N, C-alpha and C positions, 0 to 999 in steps of 0.2 A: 503493499500499499504506500502511495506516494503522499506523504502527510501534509505538504505544503502545495498540493494541487487542488485549485478551487474546482467547484463543480461546473459542468457547462452550462447548467441552468442560471447559477450564480453569476457567470460571466456574460451570458445573454441578457440577464436583468441589467446588469451593470453598463453594458454598451448601450441598451436602448436608452436607459436613464440618462447616461452621459451625453447622446445624440440628441436628445430632447431636452435635456436639462429640466425634466419633470418626471417624477414617479408616476403621476397620474396617466399621462401620454404612454409612458413605457408599459404600464399595465394594460392599458387599452390595446396596444401594439401586440403584446404577447399573450393576450386573453387572460390576464392575471388582475388581482386586486392591488390596489396601492399599498396596501398593507404587505402584501406577499413580496413586492418589489423591495419595500424598506427592509423586510426580514432579510433578503437575499443581499442586498446591499451591505447590511451591518454586518452580516456574517463574512462578507467578503473584507471590508473594512478591518475586522478581528483577525482574520487570516494575514492580512499583509502588514497590519501593525501601523497603518498610517490613515487618516482621514481622506476618502476620496471626494466627499462632497462637503460643502459647508452650506448651512440652513440659512436663507435669507428671507426677506419679508414675504417675497412672493412665490417661494418655492426653494429650489436649490440650485447651488451653483458649483461647478468642478474646482477642486483645488488644484495646485499646481500638479502635485503628484497625481492626481485623478486624471487631470489632462493628459499627462505622458501616458499614463497606464492604459487610458481608454484607446489612444491611438494604437498601442500593441496590441491591445485584446482584439480591436476591430479587424486589424491586419491577420490575427491568428485565426479567428473565427472565419474570415473570407477565405484563408486558405484551407481550412478544415472543409468548408463547403464546396470548394473547387475539387478538392481530393475525393471527397464523398462521391460527387457527380461523376468524376473521372472513373472510380471505379465500378460504379452502376454501368458506365457506358462500356467498359471493358468487359463484362460479363460475358457478352456476345463474341469476342475476340475479334471484332471488326473495327477497332480503333488504333491508330498508330500515332504515337507522338513523335514528331521530327523536329530535330534542331536543324536549323538552315542557316545559309548564308543570305543576306536580304536580296540583293540583286537577282541572283541565279533563280531564287525562288518566286521572285515577281514577275521577271521577265522569261524564263524558260519554263520552270515546273509548272506554276499555277494554269498557264494556258492550255497545258496537256492533260489536266486531271478531268476534264470532262470526258475524255476518252477512257480514262480509268474507270470512272464511275459507270460508264456504260457496259464495261467490261465486268466489272465487280461492283453492283450497286451498294451492297451492305458494308464496304470497306470506308472508313472515315479516315481521313489525314488531317490531324491537327499539326500546326506548325508555329514554331517560336524562333526567333532570330537567337543567334549566338555568334559574337564576333570575337570571342577570347576561348582560349583552351578549357576544357572542362574533362571531368571524368564521370563516365555513365553511372557509376555507383553512387554518385552524389545527386543524380536527377531521375526523373521519371521519364527520360526520353528512350524511345526504342531503337533509334538509329540517328545519323546525322549526315548532312551533305555538307562537305568541307573542301575548301580549295588550300592547297598546300600538302605539308607531310603527311601522307596517309597512314604512318605507321603509329597507330594508337594502341595503348597496351590491352591486351585481351580482346582484340577485335579481328573481323575480317573486313578489307578494303575492296571496293569494286570500282575500277575505273569508269568514269562518264565521258567528259570531254575535257581536252586540253584548252587552256586559256585562248593562247595564240593571239594576243592583243595587237591592234594595228593603230596607227595614228589616224584620228580623225577630228573634224572639226565643222563648225559651221560654214557653208559655202560663202557667207558674208565675210568671213575672215580670210579664207583663201579657197580659190576655186579648185584647186589640185589639178593633176598630180603634181607632188613636188619631191625632189631628192632630200637626202638628209640634211644636207646644208641649208636648203631653203626651209626646212622644218625649224631647224636650230635657231633661226631668226624670229620665229613666231613665239608669243608667249606660251609657256607650257604649263599645263595642269598636273599636278603631282598628285599620287595616291600615297596617303600616309601609311597604308598597310604594306606598300610596296616603294618605299623611299629611294631605290636605287633603279627603278624601272627605265626612267628616261636615259641615264646615264649609261645603262647595260645595253639599251636599245642603240643608242649612238656609237657605242664601242662596237657593237656587232656589225653596224653599218659602215665602220671605217673610218669615222671622222671624229674629231675632237670638238666637243661642246662645251665651253666655259660655263655656260649658264644652264647644264643640264640638270642641276639640283634645285634650280630657283623656280618659283611660280607659287600660285595658290595651291594649297594643300586641302584635300578632301578624302574623306575616308572610303566611300563606297563608289561602285561603278556607276550605280543610278546618279549619285552627285556630279560625278564626272560627265555624265552624258547630259545632264542639264545645263551644267556650266559650258560645255563645249557648244551645246545648241544655241545658247544664248550669246555665243560669240567672245566668251572669255578667254578662250585659249585652245590649244591642241591637247588632246587627251590620249592615252594607250588604253583602248577598251576591245575586249573580244567582240567580234562582229555578231555573233549569235545572240549577244545580250542587247543590241539595239537594231535589230532586223526592221523594226517598225520606223524608227528614226530614218535609216538609209533608204528604205522604200519610199518613204515620204519626202527625201531631199532635205531633211532638217540637218542630217550629218553627212559628210562625205569622207570618203577613205583618201587621205592624201598620199599613202605608200603602202603597198601590200606586204611590206616587210615587217615580220613580227618578231625576230630575234632569237637567239637561242634559249635553252634551258627554262622554259615557262612553265608555271604552275598548272596543276589539273585538278578538276573536280572530281572527288570521289564519294560513294556512299559508304558510310563507317557504320558496320553492324556489330554490337557486342557479341561475342561468341555464345554467351548464354542465352541469347535471345535470337539465335540465328535459325533455330527449328520452329520457330512461330510460323504457322501456315500463312497468316496474314501478312507478316514481314517478308516471307520468301516470296510471295506473290508480288508484292510490291517491289522487291528488289529485281526480280527478273522482269517486270513490265518496265522499270526505271532504266536498266541497263539496255533493254531492246530498244528503247525511245533513244537513248543517248546514241547507240550504234546506228540506228537509221538517221539520225540528225548528222552524225560525223562521216556517213558512208560506210560504217562497219569498223569497229575497232574492238580490240581485246578487252572483255570485261570480265576476265576471270578474276577469282579472288586473290589478294595478295597477303602475305604473311604479316601478323602483327608485330610492331616493334614498340619503339620508345614513343612517348607521349607526343602528339601532333603539336605543329606550331600553330601560330595565330590564323584563324578563320578570317575572311574578308568578304 
């Protein structure tokens, strides 16, 4: 028995009373009497050892301790509610929690999910972005889509697509095509998760670019695409992430050279969840989609290794 753990009923009564700053309105919300709310709050105050409310002429008001505690309690009750709903949804085995890098999910994955739903209507894919490394054991994620080192500990990695970014900009800035020297004369948009991308690109093109590390820094490919489309500079972006902008003429490719050693997107699957039928179906579907998009590439699982680097 955890002696210092308050009951859920007491926490719900306190949270409602704190939100309304009224025991009467909290009782109405929870279908309890005002007296029942008072008893729950009094018991909670006795447990924590500090007053959570002060009585004023027209009701109650949170103390400083009560204000801080109410924010913590509200956050934890919301988390319990979300976790309970997630467990209820997972009873059918048709829900996957997927960690994604933002632009790939928005520009490439989401437009394809209609086809997946038609193929397997009961499979629900929930997504949340992760732009820093994490361990699956510390989360509820079933898999992750990651760009960078695919050797996560205790996982299998499935190759999807190589980035192969090329220089793009608004036609208002440069009509193109341009050689590397011409591009070096334009303002460059930098990606903070790939700080040496332009320097490496110019080196692979065989020229020295003194300003290769200068320019506005943005985190995501979607930010780079927006800034480039607005004429703020030239960005290195994988073409498959900006197909609509290229088709509409909002962005133009200045040079087809993409440079060596580019990152690739992988699906990362924890070994302990690899046998899940829903996850196996999604994995096979996703790898096939990527192979079709790239004209057929090897999607065989790779051996797990050290913890991966930073997704982007």
